[in-house]
N, C-alpha and C positions, 0 to 999 in steps of 0.2 A: 428442518431448516438449518442451514449452516450458521455457526457462530464464528466470529472473528474477534480476536483479542488484540487490542492496541495498547502498547506500552509507551507512555508519553515521557517527554523530558521531565525530570524531577521525580520519576518513579510511579506516577499515577497509572492505574490499570483500568481500561474501559473495555467492556465486552458488549457486543451487539449481535443480535440474531437477525438474519435477513433471508429473503427468498433466494433460491438458487439463481445464478446468472447476474446478480447485483455486483457491480464493480467495487473493489476495495475503496476507491475514492468516495463513492456514494455511501458506502457503509460507514466510513469514518464521519462523514457529515451527519448521518442519522444518529451517530453516537455523540454528537455535539463537539466533534473534533474539527477545528477550523484549518484543515489542510487547504493550502492555497489553490492548486489546480487551475492556474491562470488561464490555460487554453480551453478549459471546459471539458477536458478529457479527450482532446483530438490528437494527442501525441505530437504536440507542437512545442512543448516545454518540458521541464523536469521538476516542476514545483509540487508534484504529488508523489515525490520520491518517498519510499518506505524501505525499511530494511527487514527482510524476512528472517525470522529465527532460523538458525542453522539447521535444526532438525526438521524443518518444513521445506527448506529450499529445494531439495531434490524431488519433492512431490509435485512441484509446479511444472507446467509446460515451460519449455525454455523460451526466453524472450525472442521476439522477432529481431531481425537486423535493424529495423527502424527504432525499436525500443532500446536496443543495445547502443545504437548511435546517440540517442537522446540522453541516455544515462551519463554520457560523458559531460553533460552540463549540470549534473546534480551536485549539490554541495554535500559534504559529509558522506561521500560515496564509500561503500563497503562491498566486500566480495559477494554478499547476498542481496544487494540492492535491486529493487524493481520499481516500476512506476505503478502507482495505485490505479490509474485509469486503464491499465492493461491486464489487471488481474481480476478475473471473475470468480466469484465464490460458487462452490458446488458442495454437495453432501460429502464428497471425499475430502474436502478441505475443512470440515467441521473442526473448530478449535485452532485454526490458523493463527499464529502469533506473529505480530509485526511491531517493530520499533519505529516510532515516528520521530525523525530528526527535527530538532528545533528549527532548522532552515526550511522545513516544509510547512511550517505553521504561519498563518497570517499574524502579523504583529499588531 
């Protein structure tokens, strides 16, 4: 089962193991990370924005045009930004490391 590592604002690290096919957004919530995901993962907002660690970014499938367009609305955008609702975990992504921007968390 793939593991994903979330690095939170303030330096906290949380790791969660999930079944293949689970979205990063859902994995974060299982780890007790309150990522907003206002649209419920329907690619209609950018509130599940995460920043992929640079050494993992090229291992991911490229974003669709729709995801790329929606990322324009993300706060704290970085060159390796993605939407958590669009990333599905797989055994090949075991250990995927993501930074969670403060702007993606519920207040």
